[in-house]
Structure formats: structure tokens, C-alpha cells
TORPA-4810 file (N, C-alpha, C, O; in nm, 3 decimals):
<nodes>
NODE_1_3.272_16.250_6.925_3.126_16.156_6.954_2.994_16.230_6.962_2.999_16.309_7.057_M
NODE_2_2.899_16.234_6.909_2.799_16.299_6.874_2.721_16.321_7.031_2.737_16.239_7.121_S
NODE_3_2.653_16.420_7.044_2.594_16.443_7.180_2.497_16.339_7.202_2.487_16.284_7.311_E
NODE_4_2.423_16.309_7.101_2.339_16.176_7.134_2.399_16.057_7.176_2.344_15.991_7.264_K
NODE_5_2.505_16.020_7.126_2.585_15.917_7.147_2.650_15.939_7.308_2.667_15.848_7.388_R
NODE_6_2.673_16.051_7.326_2.706_16.054_7.465_2.611_16.040_7.558_2.632_15.981_7.663_Q
NODE_7_2.494_16.095_7.527_2.383_16.091_7.625_2.336_15.931_7.631_2.286_15.888_7.736_A
NODE_8_2.349_15.861_7.537_2.322_15.705_7.537_2.403_15.655_7.631_2.354_15.584_7.719_V
NODE_9_2.536_15.682_7.629_2.642_15.621_7.689_2.640_15.658_7.843_2.679_15.575_7.925_Q
NODE_10_2.595_15.780_7.879_2.562_15.835_8.008_2.455_15.746_8.077_2.476_15.690_8.185_Y
NODE_11_2.346_15.738_8.011_2.215_15.656_8.054_2.261_15.512_8.074_2.230_15.452_8.177_Y
NODE_12_2.332_15.457_7.981_2.373_15.319_8.010_2.466_15.285_8.111_2.468_15.175_8.166_Q
NODE_13_2.562_15.401_8.142_2.643_15.364_8.259_2.536_15.383_8.379_2.524_15.290_8.459_T
NODE_14_2.459_15.500_8.393_2.373_15.543_8.508_2.290_15.422_8.534_2.258_15.389_8.648_L
NODE_15_2.249_15.344_8.408_2.145_15.228_8.452_2.214_15.136_8.528_2.150_15.075_8.614_G
NODE_16_2.336_15.111_8.513_2.415_14.984_8.575_2.429_15.044_8.721_2.404_14.970_8.815_V
NODE_17_2.472_15.196_8.747_2.508_15.208_8.862_2.406_15.250_8.967_2.441_15.264_9.084_R
NODE_18_2.268_15.272_8.923_2.161_15.299_9.007_2.099_15.163_9.057_2.048_15.074_8.989_L
NODE_19_2.118_15.172_9.195_2.067_15.065_9.265_1.908_15.043_9.269_1.835_15.134_9.307_H
NODE_20_1.862_14.927_9.230_1.706_14.891_9.220_1.655_14.963_9.107_1.537_14.995_9.122_D
NODE_21_1.708_14.999_8.996_1.650_15.049_8.877_1.720_14.999_8.759_1.841_14.973_8.760_F
NODE_22_1.639_14.986_8.654_1.688_14.916_8.545_1.661_15.017_8.408_1.553_15.074_8.394_Q
NODE_23_1.737_15.028_8.343_1.725_15.112_8.228_1.662_15.024_8.125_1.722_14.923_8.089_L
NODE_24_1.545_15.055_8.076_1.471_14.990_7.974_1.503_15.018_7.827_1.485_14.937_7.735_L
NODE_25_1.551_15.141_7.815_1.587_15.209_7.672_1.568_15.337_7.684_1.515_15.397_7.778_G
NODE_26_1.632_15.394_7.549_1.635_15.524_7.532_1.560_15.561_7.389_1.559_15.482_7.295_T
NODE_27_1.497_15.694_7.386_1.433_15.728_7.259_1.448_15.872_7.229_1.470_15.948_7.324_D
NODE_28_1.440_15.916_7.122_1.431_16.074_7.067_1.330_16.130_7.142_1.233_16.058_7.166_D
NODE_29_1.332_16.248_7.186_1.229_16.331_7.210_1.223_16.432_7.103_1.323_16.489_7.058_V
NODE_30_1.079_16.455_7.059_1.051_16.533_6.936_0.970_16.649_6.955_0.884_16.633_7.042_F
NODE_31_0.971_16.770_6.897_0.856_16.871_6.895_0.853_16.917_6.751_0.953_16.962_6.694_T
NODE_32_0.732_16.904_6.692_0.718_16.930_6.566_0.832_16.875_6.469_0.883_16.953_6.388_Q
NODE_33_0.872_16.749_6.474_0.975_16.687_6.385_1.103_16.706_6.437_1.193_16.641_6.384_G
NODE_34_1.134_16.789_6.539_1.258_16.833_6.558_1.324_16.752_6.691_1.292_16.767_6.808_L
NODE_35_1.403_16.681_6.648_1.463_16.604_6.777_1.543_16.718_6.855_1.615_16.806_6.808_P
NODE_36_1.512_16.695_6.974_1.590_16.813_7.070_1.645_16.749_7.205_1.703_16.818_7.289_W
NODE_37_1.623_16.611_7.220_1.651_16.561_7.335_1.667_16.396_7.351_1.634_16.341_7.245_G
NODE_38_1.702_16.319_7.435_1.689_16.187_7.446_1.636_16.139_7.593_1.685_16.175_7.701_L
NODE_39_1.532_16.057_7.575_1.458_16.041_7.676_1.517_15.898_7.728_1.540_15.809_7.647_R
NODE_40_1.542_15.880_7.875_1.576_15.741_7.914_1.457_15.696_7.992_1.391_15.773_8.061_A
NODE_41_1.433_15.573_7.979_1.319_15.505_8.062_1.367_15.386_8.157_1.426_15.283_8.123_N
NODE_42_1.332_15.421_8.266_1.382_15.331_8.389_1.266_15.276_8.460_1.166_15.344_8.482_F
NODE_43_1.278_15.155_8.497_1.173_15.089_8.599_1.274_15.055_8.747_1.389_15.012_8.759_V
NODE_44_1.164_15.099_8.854_1.217_15.082_8.986_1.194_14.933_9.010_1.077_14.893_9.013_H
NODE_45_1.305_14.842_9.030_1.263_14.683_9.029_1.167_14.652_9.135_1.074_14.573_9.122_L
NODE_46_1.199_14.727_9.257_1.111_14.664_9.396_0.964_14.695_9.360_0.876_14.612_9.384_P
NODE_47_0.940_14.813_9.304_0.794_14.854_9.309_0.722_14.849_9.160_0.601_14.864_9.144_T
NODE_48_0.823_14.825_9.051_0.765_14.827_8.921_0.724_14.957_8.847_0.676_14.967_8.734_G
NODE_49_0.760_15.070_8.950_0.715_15.206_8.894_0.803_15.252_8.787_0.923_15.227_8.799_N
NODE_50_0.762_15.316_8.684_0.837_15.378_8.583_0.889_15.522_8.592_0.810_15.607_8.633_H
NODE_51_1.003_15.554_8.561_1.036_15.683_8.530_1.108_15.722_8.430_1.152_15.633_8.357_Y
NODE_52_1.134_15.843_8.403_1.219_15.895_8.283_1.310_16.004_8.327_1.300_16.069_8.430_Q
NODE_53_1.403_16.015_8.234_1.501_16.123_8.256_1.519_16.180_8.118_1.510_16.099_8.027_S
NODE_54_1.546_16.316_8.082_1.546_16.359_7.953_1.670_16.444_7.951_1.689_16.523_8.044_V
NODE_55_1.758_16.434_7.848_1.886_16.483_7.821_1.849_16.607_7.721_1.804_16.570_7.612_W
NODE_56_1.858_16.723_7.736_1.829_16.796_7.625_1.961_16.842_7.560_2.055_16.895_7.619_V
NODE_57_1.953_16.817_7.441_2.074_16.868_7.358_2.111_17.003_7.354_2.023_17.086_7.331_Y
NODE_58_2.249_17.046_7.377_2.309_17.157_7.412_2.234_17.277_7.306_2.197_17.378_7.366_T
NODE_59_2.214_17.275_7.185_2.158_17.343_7.104_2.004_17.393_7.124_1.949_17.484_7.062_P
NODE_60_1.955_17.320_7.215_1.794_17.329_7.229_1.771_17.373_7.373_1.653_17.373_7.407_H
NODE_61_1.873_17.416_7.476_1.868_17.425_7.583_1.795_17.567_7.599_1.791_17.645_7.504_R
NODE_62_1.751_17.587_7.692_1.666_17.738_7.749_1.578_17.789_7.608_1.584_17.905_7.567_S
NODE_63_1.507_17.697_7.551_1.404_17.732_7.446_1.270_17.695_7.480_1.181_17.706_7.396_K
NODE_64_1.243_17.644_7.619_1.123_17.608_7.648_1.061_17.476_7.586_0.940_17.456_7.575_G
NODE_65_1.153_17.396_7.550_1.105_17.269_7.491_1.080_17.178_7.578_0.984_17.104_7.555_L
NODE_66_1.165_17.158_7.711_1.152_17.074_7.826_0.998_17.115_7.879_0.905_17.035_7.884_M
NODE_67_0.990_17.244_7.914_0.868_17.300_7.951_0.725_17.239_7.891_0.632_17.187_7.952_S
NODE_68_0.743_17.264_7.748_0.628_17.200_7.667_0.616_17.055_7.691_0.503_17.005_7.697_G
NODE_69_0.734_16.975_7.706_0.722_16.838_7.708_0.659_16.796_7.834_0.594_16.692_7.829_Y
NODE_70_0.667_16.858_7.945_0.647_16.795_8.090_0.470_16.812_8.069_0.390_16.752_8.141_I
NODE_71_0.437_16.884_7.984_0.296_16.918_8.002_0.229_16.788_7.922_0.114_16.757_7.952_N
NODE_72_0.297_16.712_7.823_0.250_16.609_7.737_0.285_16.460_7.816_0.237_16.363_7.758_T
NODE_73_0.345_16.438_7.913_0.385_16.334_7.977_0.335_16.297_8.122_0.327_16.384_8.208_T
NODE_74_0.304_16.172_8.145_0.249_16.152_8.278_0.336_16.070_8.355_0.307_16.035_8.469_K
NODE_75_0.456_16.031_8.291_0.567_15.933_8.353_0.662_16.049_8.448_0.718_16.148_8.399_T
NODE_76_0.663_16.015_8.575_0.726_16.107_8.649_0.885_16.089_8.617_0.932_15.995_8.552_P
NODE_77_0.953_16.189_8.671_1.102_16.207_8.623_1.200_16.126_8.759_1.164_16.097_8.873_F
NODE_78_1.328_16.109_8.694_1.412_16.071_8.791_1.534_16.160_8.796_1.569_16.193_8.682_I
NODE_79_1.601_16.205_8.884_1.709_16.288_8.875_1.830_16.257_8.992_1.806_16.176_9.081_T
NODE_80_1.941_16.316_8.988_2.013_16.318_9.082_2.069_16.441_9.125_2.095_16.519_9.033_Q
NODE_81_2.098_16.483_9.251_2.148_16.634_9.289_2.263_16.682_9.195_2.263_16.801_9.164_P
NODE_82_2.342_16.617_9.157_2.444_16.675_9.067_2.394_16.725_8.942_2.454_16.818_8.887_S
NODE_83_2.282_16.671_8.888_2.230_16.726_8.742_2.187_16.881_8.763_2.180_16.952_8.662_C
NODE_84_2.160_16.931_8.880_2.133_17.060_8.911_1.975_17.105_8.840_1.951_17.222_8.808_G
NODE_85_1.890_17.009_8.826_1.774_17.023_8.761_1.646_17.012_8.879_1.529_17.043_8.860_I
NODE_86_1.690_16.973_8.969_1.581_16.930_9.082_1.513_17.089_9.111_1.390_17.088_9.121_L
NODE_87_1.561_17.183_9.120_1.481_17.314_9.156_1.394_17.345_9.038_1.281_17.388_9.062_D
NODE_88_1.428_17.331_8.924_1.355_17.352_8.793_1.223_17.280_8.812_1.118_17.344_8.822_W
NODE_89_1.227_17.149_8.818_1.115_17.063_8.853_1.026_17.115_8.964_0.905_17.131_8.946_F
NODE_90_1.085_17.142_9.081_1.015_17.175_9.196_0.950_17.293_9.182_0.846_17.306_9.246_V
NODE_91_1.000_17.414_9.087_0.917_17.530_9.072_0.826_17.499_8.981_0.744_17.590_8.967_K
NODE_92_0.807_17.399_8.906_0.709_17.387_8.809_0.613_17.252_8.861_0.539_17.190_8.784_R
NODE_93_0.624_17.231_8.965_0.548_17.103_9.039_0.556_16.992_8.957_0.447_16.938_8.937_G
NODE_94_0.645_16.947_8.909_0.667_16.840_8.820_0.708_16.715_8.883_0.821_16.714_8.930_V
NODE_95_0.635_16.604_8.893_0.674_16.471_8.977_0.827_16.438_8.959_0.875_16.442_8.846_P
NODE_96_0.897_16.409_9.058_1.033_16.388_9.041_1.091_16.307_9.142_1.065_16.343_9.257_V
NODE_97_1.162_16.208_9.128_1.224_16.121_9.226_1.372_16.165_9.222_1.435_16.163_9.116_L
NODE_98_1.426_16.204_9.339_1.579_16.224_9.352_1.638_16.119_9.405_1.597_16.071_9.510_T
NODE_99_1.754_16.064_9.330_1.816_15.951_9.389_1.961_15.995_9.429_2.015_16.082_9.360_V
NODE_100_2.019_15.947_9.525_2.178_15.999_9.564_2.251_15.952_9.438_2.239_15.852_9.367_A
NODE_101_2.343_16.075_9.432_2.444_16.062_9.335_2.522_15.932_9.319_2.575_15.903_9.427_D
NODE_102_2.548_15.842_9.220_2.624_15.744_9.217_2.761_15.773_9.148_2.768_15.864_9.066_V
NODE_103_2.858_15.705_9.176_2.991_15.732_9.122_3.032_15.617_9.016_3.141_15.621_8.959_K
</nodes>
């Protein structure tokens, strides 16, 4: 299974499990024509607020692509403690909503 397909399945499953959130869809994240990740777009149903999560494909991790991307987006991020990226967001002052891990 390709990593993109794995990411899509992960977000589809997460979208079902997250209470009060709905997955609106996924799309590729590009820099200079290079697809390096997959963005999942969520809406918080009670408030209508939009959030995103980005899966960076393994070959493109630790290359600064996410750091560049956060400067181009206004949509806050959503994450879970098990993802291990919360500290990365906090260090950079990136708006992020942390929701409890779901099983």
C-alpha cells in the first residue's frame, strides 16, 4: 500500500472516531510542484471551526517543508498526543487544537 493511501485511510478512520469533528476531505500538499504530504480538513460540528492535519510523507520528513507550509496557511491544526508533534507546534507558536487520543 502506498504511503498516500495509508494516510488517506488513517484520516478516514480518524474522522469517524473523533467526536464532534467531521472529515471534509483530503488533498495533496505541494512545494514547488513536489507533493510531500497529505492534508486532512476537518470541521468541528458544534462551532463550525475548521482545522487541518498534515501527514508528511516519510521521504520528506526533516527537510523543513512543514516549517515552510505553516507560514502559508491560516487554518489551525488539530492533533492528538500520540502523534508526538504537539511540542513542535508549540515551539513555533503554531495554533493547534489537541484532542484526546481515540482508539
